[in-house]
N, C-alpha and C positions, 0 to 999 in steps of 0.2 A: 503494497498499500504505500501512496506517494508520502513525503515529510510534510507535517502543519506546521510544526513549531520547532524551532532553533532556539535553545539558551541554554544557559550555564553549561555549556560544554554537551550539551545531550542535543538530540533530536527525537521528536514524539512523530509518530504518522496520525492519522487522522483515525483511526483505531484507537489508538493510545492515550489521543487527547479526549474521545468520547467516553472512554475508560476513565481517566481523570475525574473529569467532569460530573459522572455519575458519584463516582466516588467523593465527588464535593456537594454532591444533591442529597446522600446520605448522611454528612458530616451536618450540613445545615438543618434537615429536618430534623435531626436528635436534639439540634440544640430551638428546635420551636420559630425555627425561620421558615414564613409565609409569605402569602400573598401580600404585598402593599407593606412589607416590613424592607429595613435598612439594614446593611452591613456596612460600615466604615472602617478603612483602613488606612494606615500612614504606611509607606513603604515605599522602596525604589522598584524600581521594574525586578520582575520575580515571573515565572511561568507560573504559579499558583495564584495568580490576580488573573490569568487569563481563562484557569479552571474556575474560579471563581464567579469571574463573569456572567459568564456560559451557565453555572451552577445555578444563581441567582436567577437568572433570565428562565430558566425552568422552573425553576420555585415561584416563579412570581413576583420576585422580589427584586430591590435595586441596591450596587455597589455606588455608595460615597467614597471616593478616593480624596483622602487629606492630600496637602502639599506636602512632603516628605522633606521641603526646604524648610518648612515652616517652623517657628521658634514654639517654645512651650505655650510662651503667653498667646501668640497669634493659634495653635491649633485648642487652648482652652476655650477661645473665645469663639470659635467655631462649633466645636465639638456638642455642645447641647442642641444645638439646632437642628442634629440630623437626626437623634431621639434613635441612634443607633440601637437594635436587638445585641447585635455584637459587633466586637471592634476589635481589628487583629493589626499587630504592626512588629516590623522589623523589630528586634531583640535590641539592638542599638536606638532604638526610636521609642520604645515601651514608654517610657519616663514622663514622655510629652504626651501620649496619648491616656487619660485616665480612663482604668479599668480595663485596657486592653490586653488582649492574649496575644501568645508568639504565635506565626504560623506553625501549621503541624504537619507532618509526613502522613497525608492522607491514604488509605488502601484504595486501590483504584477497583472499580465493579465493572466488570464485562458482561455485556450486554449482547443478545441478538442485532442486527441492523436495524437501522432505522433510528432516526433524531426525531425526538418529540419538539413539535412546534411553537412557537413563541407566540406567546398573545401581542400582537402588533399595537393595542392600546396600554398595555401595560409598560410601566416607568422600567427602564432597564437599569437607568443611571442616574443620578443626578450629584453638578459639579461647581462646585463654588466661583466665581467667574474672578480673574486676579485683584480685584481692588485697587486697579491703579488709581479710580476716581473719589475713593469711599469705601463704604462698609461692603464686602462681598455679601452676595447673592446668591441664593441656591437654588441651581438651574434644574429643572426635570429634564429626562430627556428618555423620549417612549422608543420602545421596541421599532416602530414603523418610525419613525424619526431614522433609527442608525439605518434600515432597509433602504427608506430614499436618499439618504447621502451616501451609501455605498453605489447604489444605483445610479446616482447622479455622479461621481465621480468613474464609474464605469464608462459612461457616455462619453467623455473625454479620453480615456485613458484605455479604454476597454477591458474586458474580466475574463480571465482564463485562469485555468488551475498552473499554468505554468510561471505563473509571474512569480518573486519572490521580492517580498516589501521590506526593508532593511529600517527595521524600528530602533530610534535611538531618543525618540519624545517620549518624557514621563506620560506613564498610566492614568497617572492624576490631571492629564491635560485632556482636553476633546481631541486634540489630533492622534494622541497614543490611540484611546478607545477606538476612534471611528478605522482607525487602520487595524486594529485586530478585527474587528468586525465587519470590515472590506475582505479582509483575507478570509475570514471563515464564511463569508456570503458566495466566494468564487470558488474555492477550494484552494487558493493559493497560499503559500509558506510566508509565514512571518518570522524574520529573523531578530530574536529578541533582545536588544543590549538590556544591560543593567545601570547604563548612563551612558551620556554621549562622552565619548573619548574621540579625538578628533584622528588621532593615528589610527585607532583601530578601525574607525570608518573608511577612513581613508581606504584601508587595506582591503575592506571587505567589499568597497566599489571596485577594485581590483581583483577582486578573487576570480569572479568567471560569470557568478550566477545571477548575483542580485541583480536584479529588474528594475526596481523604484526605491526611493527615499524621500523621506523630507526634512527640512531643517530650515532654521531660522538664520537670517543672514550672518548673523555673528557665527554660527556654527559652522557654516558654508565657508566660510572665509577660513577658518581652522582647519577644514579638512581641507583647503587648496595648498594650505602654507606647511601640511604634515602629506600629503601626496608624495611617494617615492616612486609611483608608477602610474603609469594611463590610468582611465577608466576603464573597466573590460566591455567589449564591443555589446556584451546582453545587455547592459543599462540602458533604458529606454525613456526614462524621464524624473527629474528631482524636482519635486514640488519644494519654493520656499514661499514661505507665511512670515508674519509676525511683524512683518514692517516690509519697507521697499529695497530691494537690493540696491539700487543704485549701478549705473553703466560700468565702473568701474567693475565693480564685482563679478556685474555680467559678462563682460570682455573676457575680463580674465577664466571665470568659469568655462567660455564655451571654447579660449582658445586651447582649454586642455581637454577638450572633447565631453562637457557635462551637459546632457540637456535640459537646462534649467526650464521652468515655469513657474511664472510670478502667480500666486494665489492671495485671494484676502477670502478671509470665515471669522468666524467668532462661536461662543462655544452655545448661544441662545440658537445656532440654527447648525448645531451638529456637525463643524468643522466648516468644510469649505462650501462657499458662494459662488463664488468666481474662480475661474482659472484660466491661465493662458491656454492657446493650443498649438502642438508642437509648429504647424504647419506656418502660425502667423507671430509668433513669440518673439517680440522684441526688448520686453525687462519694464516698457515704457508706461504699463497701465497693469491692472490684476485680472486682465482678459475680458472674457462674456460670462452671462450668470451658467452655470450647469444648466445641464436638462432637469426638468419640472421646478427649478427655484427662479422666481420672478426677481428682478433689482427693478427700483426706480429713486428718484433724488428728487428732493422738496424743498419748499421753501421755507419760512416760519409758519405760514399761514396752510401748512399743507398741498399748495397747489405745485405739479410735477413742472420743475425746470426747464427752460430751453437746453438745448443739446448744449454741451462743453460748459453751463453754467453749472457753479457749485450752492451745495446745498445739502441735506442732510440724507443716507443714504437710509434706505429703508428695504427688507427680505418678507419674501412670501413665500411659503411652499410648505410641502410634506415634510422637508428639515427642521423646521422650525419647532423650537418648545410648544408644548399645548397650553405653557402659561399665556401665551401671545393669542391673542384673536385676530383674526386678521394679518396688520402689516406691522412687521418686527422692526420698533425705530431703531435703530442703529446706537445713534448720536456719533455716527461718524459722518465727517464731511467729505464729499466724493463730488464726481463730476463723470456723465458718459458719453463717450465720442461717437461720431457719426457709425462705427462700427458696433457701435452697441458694447464698447469695452468701459471697465469702470477704473478709474484713476481715484486713490484714496490719498486726500489731503492735509486731514489733521481729524485729531477725536476734539470733538465740539469743544471739550475742556480744554483741549492744547491751544488751541486757534490763540493766535498771539493780535490784540487791535495798537495799533501803534496811529497814534494821531489820527483815529478814523478808519484806519486802513485794517484788510484784513493781511497778516501774514502768515499764511499757510507752511507748518516745519517742514513738510517733507519737500514742498518746493525747494527750501533753500536748500534743508541736507542732500537732496539729490545733485544740487550745484557744488555743493562742499565737495562733495565724494567725486565729481567729475574731472576735479583738478588734479588727482592722484596723490593727491599730499597728505589725505587722510585713512586712515583704517576703518574708523568709525566715529562717525558727528550724531547730536542728539541737539536742534533748536531748542531753545527754552526761553521764558520771558523774563524780562528784570524790569521792576519798578523804576519809572522815571519821571519826573517834576514835571515837565514838558510834555512830553509823547504820551504821556500815561504806562506804558509798555515799550519797550524794545528787545530785540530777538539778540540772544547771545547764542555764540556756540561751544558747546563743551566738547572736543574732540580729542580722539586718540590720532597723536602724529603716526606716520606711514614710515616716516625717516626724521632727518632731525626737525625741529621745529621753524615753521618757516610760518609766523601769522600773518607778515604781512602782504607775502607773498598769496596766501589763501584769501584775502581780503581784497586783493585786486582782482583775483581770479573771479573773486564773486559780483564785483562791482562792475566788470562789464558782462555779467550775464542777469544779472540782477535791478528790479528798479530799487533807487537809492533806500526805501522804507523797507526794504525786504534785507538789507545787507546785515548781519551781525555788527552789533555795535562794540563788541569784547569777543574775544577769542578765548577760552578757558581751557587748557591744557590737563587730561584724567587720565591715569592708566587705564581702566575701563570706563564702561558706563554700566550704571545698575541694571540691572534687570529680574523682571521676575521671573519662574518657574516656565512660563510657555515663551521665555526671550524676547517679551516687548520692556524696551527701556522706560523705567522708572521716572519719568519726565518730572514728576511731583516733588521726587528727591532732590533732584538737581535746580528746580526750580526753587525751592524752599529754603535753597542755600548748602544742602550737604557738601557742594563741592565750592562754594563762596563766589558764584560766578557777576 
């Protein structure tokens, strides 16, 4: 039987995975976990999470994975909101999650062929949003959401058992869980890594059997730095989300033979909303909506804006959490071009208003990245007595610091009000578990811009 899961130095076939899932079903039943219940976890990527995820689905219960990088204080503020019947944690993390038990070795249960069907309306997972703009909210996602997300992905990248997906994304993030479900839906193999390791990821891409992967831009950059060999010919697509790639990173990736596709998604829509198509990918946009997903851009009154105009991005379709009826207001600012491709300019809360003019951080960051002088950049607001706010660039230099050259480059490409008023060097940009830059941390003075 074909391999289904590769993790922790082992390979499980689909029959093996089913036996493990059935074993976890029995384990859950013995602890009274049934329809409507929640099981919380605090763990790095491990194969037991895959088995538990589907076992919970068969029991009509849901997985609520907590951020393994969260502090004890952060976990203690979120855990009571889950009301979990059972909590599980890695041994090294158990002291952060009150009442958590360690993961156990569960005896697999062999059974005749045939897999129980999951109820489409049942909640399969609930995830806390990243919380970069305030208190995290718990977002429920149903079996139907995950099915629709897998089908939407397949409409762009195909669905065949021969695909092999490299997962370095955490399984407490929607991108990781969506990949797990996607592979099961099409019978593809999942290569699950315990955590992101650039050297190992680069080696796996060159191994010869991995066909797909997903990274945030900073992780992709580290993979390119670590690569000692060209990617294998088997590689079909690398999804890049969590922020814009920038033309320099895109060009470098393509020069090394990586078929990168920029994508836009969010927890409330079960991961991908729009993704570039291989035949038209240029890294300038996040691509067109995936099949079955609708996207529109509206003004503050809720009216659809003209082509190319900036407004709030809204999403509708079967991937959207049942918590939302109708259009999901993403609070992201974007525009749609004549080809129907979406460009994300900023989170609404990240918008900088300087002297009455709108400054979109993504636009400024893209220009600065094009210079080749910086590896990473985040543009944040700084209070100003005259202009109200002015943009400031927090940068990780790619070579010797050249702030004047960087600003000169920006002035040649941007309106004066968009040009950063200062360049602040940082060793690295602070990010949350899903790879998004913690702009509020920068703007509130953690690096004293």
